[in-house]
N, C-alpha and C positions, 0 to 999 in steps of 0.2 A: 895537849896542843893540837889544834885543828889546822891541817895543812890546806893551802888553797885548793888542791885537787879534791880534798874531802868536802870542802865547802861547795864546790861545783857539783859534786855528786848529790849533796843534800838538796841542791836546788833542782836538779834534774829528776830525781826519783819520784817526788810527788806528782810531777807532770806525767811521768810514765805510768804511775799507778792509775791515773784517770784516763789514759789514752786508749784509743780503740776506734777502729772504723768498721761499720757494718757491711756485710756482704751475704751472699747466699751460695748454695751449691745445688745443682739440679741434675736430673738424669732423664731417661725416656719417660718416666712416670709423669713428668710435668708437661710433656708434649711441646708444642710451640709456645714459647714464652713471650709475654708482653714486656719486652726489655725497657721500653720507654717508661712503663709503669714501675718496673723494678727500680730504675734510676730515680724516678720522681719521689720514691719513698726513702731516698737517702743512701741507698746501697752504692758502694764504691768498687766492689770487685765480685767476681763469681768464679766458681770452679764447676766445670761441666764434665759429666761422665763421658768418656770417649769409648772405652773398650773394657772387656772382661775376658780373662783367659786368653786364648788365641783364636777364638771364633766369633765372639760377640762384638758388634759395633752398634753404638747408639744411633738409631735411625733418625733422631732429631738433632744430632750433633751439629750439623752445619748451621741450622737455624739458630740453635742456642749459642754456639761459639761465636759466629759472625754477628749475631744480633746483639750479644753483650758488648762486643767491640763497637758496633755502630751506635750504641747508646752511651758510649763514653766510659764504660766500665773496664777496669783492668781484669783480664780473664785468663784462666788456665784450664787445663784438662786433667782428668784423673783416670786411673786404671784400677778396676776392681780385681784384686788378686785372686787367682785360683791355684794355689800352690800344689795341689794334688795332681793337676792335669798336665803340667809341663814345667820346664825350667824357668827360673827368673829371667835369664837372658832371652829366652824365646818370647816371653810375655812382654818384656821391655821393648824388643824389636817390633812386636805386633802393635804395641801402643804407639811407638814412634812412627810407624807406617800409616797410622789411622788417627792422626790428630794430636798426638802426644808431644810434639816437638816444642822447642823453645827458641825465641829470638830476643835480642837485646833491644827491642823497640820501646821498652818502657810500658808496654801495654799487655805483655805476655808473662804470666807467672810460670815458674818452673813446673813441670809435670808432677803430679802427686800419685803416690802408691797407696791404695786403700787396703789396709790390713785390718780385717775385722772377723767376727765370728762367722763361720760357715753357715749360710742360710739353708743349706740342704744336706747336712751331714755332720761329721765329727767337727767339733768346734775349732780344732787346730788342723783340720784337713788331713789328719792321720800322720802328720809329721812330728818328729821329736823336736824339742827346743833347739838343739844344735843344728838340726836339718832346716828348721825354719829360719834361723839366723843366717845360715848359708844361702838360703833361697832369697831372702831380702837383699843380702849383699850382692848376689849375682844380678838381680834386677838393678840395684843401685849403681853398681860399677859399670854395667852395660849402658845405662842411661847417661851416666856421666861421661863415658868415653865418646858417646855420639853427640852430646850437646854442650859439654863443658860445665853443666850444672848437675848437682846431686838432686834427686827427686825429693820433694816434700813427702814425709811419711805421715799418713793419716791413721790414727789408731785410738783406742781407749786404753787407759792404764790397766784395766782389768784383763783385757785380751792380751796385751803385751806381756803382762806378768805371767799369765797362764801359758802362753804359747811360745815365748822366747826365754822364759825364766827371768824376765825383766832385764834383758840384755842391755848393757850400757854402751855398746860399741858404735852406735850410729849418731850419738849426740854431737860429735865434733863436726860432722859434715852435712847431715840431713836435717833440714828444718822440720819442726814438729807441728802437725795439725792434730790437736787432741780433741776427742769427742767426750763431752760430759754435759748432760742436760741438768744444769743446776745453777745456782746463783753465783758460784765461784768456780774457778778452773780446777781446784782441788790438787791432789798429789799427781805429779807428772811421772811418766815412765822414767826409768833409770837412764842416766846419761844426758838428760836435758834439764837445764836450769831455768828455761823459759820456753814458752810456746810461741810460734809465729802466728798460728791461727787457732782459734777455739770454736768448735762447733757446739753451740750452747743451747740449741733448740731444734726441734723438727718442724717448726712453724716459721719458715722463711718467707712465705707469701710471694712466690712459690718456693718449693723445696725446703731445704734446711737453712737455719740462720747461723751465721759465722761472724767472728770478730777478729780483725787484724790487730795484733798487739803493737800498735804504733800509730803514727799519723800519716797523712797523705803523701808527704815527701818521702817518708820512710818506705811506704808501699811502692812508690814509683822506683826508688833506688833498689829495692829488693827485686822488683821485676827486671830491672836492667842488669842485676848481678853485682851491684856495687855497695852492698851493705855488709860490713864484717861483724864478727861476733862481739867485739868490744863495743862498737857503736850501738848494736842492738840492745845491749844490756844497759848502757849508760848515757847515751846521747838522745837528744830530742828530735833527731831526724831532720835537721834543717840543712838547707843547701850549702851553708858555709862550712859544714863539717867535712873534713877530708877523709877519703877512704884510705 
């Protein structure tokens, strides 16, 4: 017997399977960005690198962050983690002080924590898996305490598996931004049954290419903080859906 609820899911899921909005992420490598051009190519959102560790600030951040907003994109900022150099709380506070904040204006994405292979040393920054999980938790809880939002976690399944032993403890609170340059999103890190964002290419023209796992109404509601996990999985993100 098929219940009405099951019928509705059957109708929703094919739509979700084909859903997705394009966006990009950029850093200082892209310099001053032509945001009108980015918007004209159909991009709807952008993540901009703000900080790294507790010393680095993107010198192009103001132009990139404000420019994306001016072009009508929903934008957010991200922090490149350096877990060997200072605590998660210290880096979250540095991020918040230099562009990493969030507001419920519908145009600002929650800040993202970039967890990836160390570009200049040990892949896992010399931390054990339990220590890495504790570091991420320290950053996440500090950011949440200051903003009311949990940060998005950017990572690849390979790094997460190697450096956290594929910890599943963040899936209930932290949205996932998964990196995989392929034709499909592939296996996700433990704890997440879906991704919020997928970085699917390093050819974003400029920066990297990303896909939001939903439609425009869902992205707007995610920015405002009003999209819950049930809706993300099963609804088509229309304004009639209640939170």
